[in-house]
SEDREN-748916 format. One record per residue: x, y, z of N, C-alpha, C, O, CB in turn. Coordinates in steps of 0.2 Angstrom, whole numbers, plus 5000, padded with zeros to 4 digits. Glycine has a CB too. Layout:
XYZXYZXYZXYZXYZ
...
// end
This chain:
453956195648454656175648455056215653455456195656454956185641
454856285654455256325659455056295666455556295670455056395658
454456275667454256255674454556185675454656175681453556245674
454656145670454856075671455456065667455456015663454256025670
456056095669456656085664456856015663456855975668457156115667
456955995657457155925656456655875657456855815657457755905660
456055895658455555835658455255815652455055765651454955865663
455255855647454955845640455555815636456155835637454755915637
455355775631455855755626455655785619455155795617455855675625
456255795616456255825609456555775604457055745605456655895608
456155755599456455705594456755745588456455795586455955655592
457155715584457455735578457855685575458055635578457755805579
458055705569458455665565459255675567459455725566458355675557
459555625569460255625571460355635578459955645582460555675566
461055615579461255625587461455695588461255745584461855575588
461655705594461955765597462455795592462855755590462255765604
462355855589462855885584462555885577462855915573463455845585
462055845576461655835570461355905568461255955573461155775570
461155915562460855985560460255995564460156055566460755985553
459755945565459155955569459355975576459056015579458655885568
459855935579459955955586460256025587460156055592460455895588
460756045582460956115583460356165582460356215586461556125577
459956145577459356195576458956195583458756255585458956185570
458856145586458456135592458856175597458556215601458356065594
459456165598459856205603459856275602459856315607460656175603
459856295596459856375595459256395598459256455601459956385587
458656365596458056385599457956385606457756435610457456345595
458156325609458156315616458556365620458256385625458356245618
459156385618459556435621459256495621459256535626460256435618
458956515615458656585615457956585619457856635623458456595607
457656525620456956525623457056515631456656525635456556475621
457756495632457856475639457556415642457256415648457756535644
457456365638457156305640457656245639458156245635456556285635
457456185643457856125642457456065641456856065643458356115649
457656025637457255965635457755905634458355915632456855975629
457555845634457955785633457955775625457455775622457755725637
458555765622458555755615458555685613458955645616459255795612
458055665609457955595608458155585600457755605596457255575609
458655555598458855545592458555485588458355435591459655545592
458455495582458055445577458455445571458855485568457355465576
458455385568458855365562458555405556458955415551458755295561
457955435556457655475551457255525553456955515559457355425546
457055575550456555625552455855585552455455605557456455685547
455755545547455055505547454955465554454455465557454955455541
455555435557455455405563455355455569454955435574456155365564
455655515568455555555574454855585574454555595579456155625573
454555595568453955625567453455565569452955575572453755645560
453555505568453155445569453155435577452655425580453455375566
453655455580453755455588453255505591452955495596454455465589
453255565588452855615590452155595589451755605594452955675587
451955565584451255555582451055495587450455495590451155525575
451455445589451355395594451455415601451355375605451755345592
451555475602451555515609452155485613452155475619450855505612
452755455610453355435613453755485615454255475619453655385608
453655545612454055605613453555665613453055655610454655625608
453755725616453355775617453355825611452855865609453555815623
453955835608454055885602454555855597454955815599454355945605
454455875591454955855586455155915582454755965581454655805581
455755905580456055965576456155935569456455885568456755985579
455855965564455855935557455855985552455756045553455155885557
456055965546455856005540455156005538454855955539456355975534
454856055535454156055534453856005530453355975531454056115532
454255975525454055925520453855865524453455825522454555915515
454255855529454155785533453455785537453255725539454755775537
453255845539452655845543451955875540451455865542452855895549
452055895534451455935531450855895530450355915531451655965524
450955825528450355785528449955775534449355775535450555715525
450355775540450055765546449755835549449355835553450555745551
450055895547449755955548449155965545448655985548450256005546
449155945538448555955534447955915537447355935537448655935526
448155855540447655805543447455825549447055795552447955745543
447755875552447555905559447855865565447655865571446755895559
448355825563448655775568449255815572449455795577448955705565
449555865568450155895571450055975569449755995565450755875568
450456015573450456085573451156105572451556085576450056125578
451256145568451956185567451956245572451556285570452156195560
452356245577452356305581452756365579452556415581452656275588
453256355575453656405573454156385568454356325568453956445578
454456425564454956405559455556455560455556505562454756415552
456256415559456856455560457056485554457456465550457356405562
456656545552456856575546456656655547456356675552456356545541
456956695543456856765543456156785541455856835543457356805540
455856745537455256755534454756685534455056635535455256785527
454156695534453656645534453756595528453956615523452956665535
453656535529453756485523453156495519452556495521453856415526
453256495513452756495507452256445508451656455507453056495499
452456385510451956325510451656325517451156285518452356265510
451856365522451456375528451356445530451756465535451756325534
451056485527451056565528450756585534450856635536450656595523
450356535537450056555544450556535550450356555556449356515545
451056505549451556485554452056535555452356555551451856415552
452056565561452556615563453256595563453456545564452356645570
453656645561454356635562454556635570454056655574454756685559
455056605572455256605579455256675582454956695587455956575580
455456725578455556795580454756825581454656855586455856845574
454356805576453656825577453256795583452856825586453256805571
453556745585453256705591453556735597453456705603453356625591
454056785596454356815602455056785604455356805609453956795608
455356745600456056715601456456745596456456725590456056635601
456956785598457456815593458056765592458556775593457756885596
457856715588458356665587458756685581458556725576457956595584
459456665582459956685577459756635571459856575572460756675579
459556665565459456625559460056625554459956595548458756655556
460556655556461156645551461356575550461756565545461756695554
461256535555461456465554460856425551460256445553461656435561
460956385547460356345544460656275542461256265540460056375538
460256225542460456165539460556175532460156205528459856105540
461156145529461356155523461556095520461856045523461856205522
461556085513461756035510462156055504462056115501461155995507
462656025501463056055496463355995492463255935493463556095498
463656015486464055975482464755985484465056045484463855985474
465155925485465855935487466255905481466055855478465955905494
466855935480467355905476468055885480468055895486467555955470
468555855476469155845479469455905482469455965480469555815475
469855905487470255955491470656005486470656065487470755925496
470955975481471356015476470956035470471256055465471955965474
470256045470469956055464470056135463470056175467469156045465
470256145456470356215454469756255455469156235455470556225447
469856325456469356375457468956375450468356385451469556445459
469256365445468856375438468456305438467856315436469356375432
468656255439468156195440467656205445467056185443468656125442
467756225451467256235456466756285453466156265454467556265462
466956335450466456385447466056355442465456375442466956445445
466356325438465956285432465456235435464856235432466456245427
465656195440465156155443464656195446464056175446465456105448
464756245450464256285453463756315448463156315450464656335457
464056335443463556365438463156315435462556325433463956395432
463456255433463056195431462456175435461856175433463456135430
462556175442462056155447461556215447460956205448462356145454
461756275447461356335448460856325441460256335442461756405448
461056315436460656305430460156245431459556255429461156295423
460356195433459956135434459456155439458856135438460356075436
459556195444459056205449458456255446457956265450459456235455
458656285440458156335438457656295433457256325430458456385434
457756225432457356185428456656175431456556175437457656115426
456056165427455456155429455356095434455056095439454956145423
455756045432455755985436455955995443455755965448456155925432
456556035444456856035450456356085454456356085460457556065450
456156135451455756185455455056145457454856165463455556245450
454856095453454256065456454456015462454156015467454056015450
455055985462455255945467455355995473455155975479455955915466
455556055473455656095478454956115481454856115488455956155476
454456125477453856145479453456085482453156085488453356175473
453556025479453255965482453555945489453155915493453255915476
454155955489454455935495454455995501454655985507455255925494
454156045499454056105503454756135506454756145511453656095509
455156135501455856165504455956235501455656255496456456115501
456356275504456456345502457056345499457556315501456356395509
457056385494457656395490458256435494458156495496457456425482
458756405494459356445498459956435494460456425497459456415505
459856435487460456415483460956475483460756535484460256405476
461556455482462156505482462756475479462756415477462356515490
463156525476463756505472464256465477464156465483464056565468
464756445473465256405477465656445482465856415488465756375473
465756505481466156555487465656555493465856545499466356625483
465056575492464556595497464456525501464356525507463956625495
464456465497464356405501464856385505464756365511464256355496
465556395503466156385507466056425513466256395518466756405503
465856485513465856535519465356495524465556495530465556605517
464756485521464256455525464456385528464356375534463556445521
464756345524465056285527465456295532465356265538465456245522
465956335532466456355537466156385543466356365548466956395535
465656425543465256455548464856395551464856395558464856515546
464556355547464156305550464556255554464356225559463656265544
465156235551465556185554465756215561465756175566466256175550
465956275562466156305568465556305573465656295579466356375567
464956315571464356315575464256245577464056235583463756345571
464256195573464156125575464656105580464356075585464156085569
465256115579465756095584465656135590465756095595466456125581
465456195591465256225597464656195600464756185606465156305596
464156175596463556145599463756075602463556055607463056135594
464156045598464355975601464755975607464655935612464755935595
465156025608465556035614465056055620465156035625466156105613
464556095618464056115623463656065626463456065632463656175621
463556015622463255955624463555895627463255845630462955925618
464255905628464655845631464555845638464855805642465355855629
// end
């Protein structure tokens, strides 16, 4: 990639500014590489494009590629995490691979309420979701989907959301 800037294509779910694109740009900036972003309507479509050799690289969540990795069709080169993934213990983090990527940003999902929700109601909802996430059924879903637990309460999530929104906005401006 360094020898041929912008010659390779990277696929991922979503357009410029999407979570996958932001994660790719964080890595690319740290690694000092450039590639063409090729957006797809779903992660499955992006991975299919990689399998069909329509793109050179895909940025994906682990659960979307695990069956192809286990079948020997794809290889995970690194993960944007401070520690190795439980589901892929042999895959290095970006830092272990020599790229000191800022992992403070991560793709996140959350539960949202109306703008005027009281702190008491937000805390009660947060507690109810935290309890639901401790059930055997949800833990099985997380394991089967090869997702890592990053749960947090409503206050920590609001901080992360605000930080992530600022990061996405900065990345979108960088790509204009």
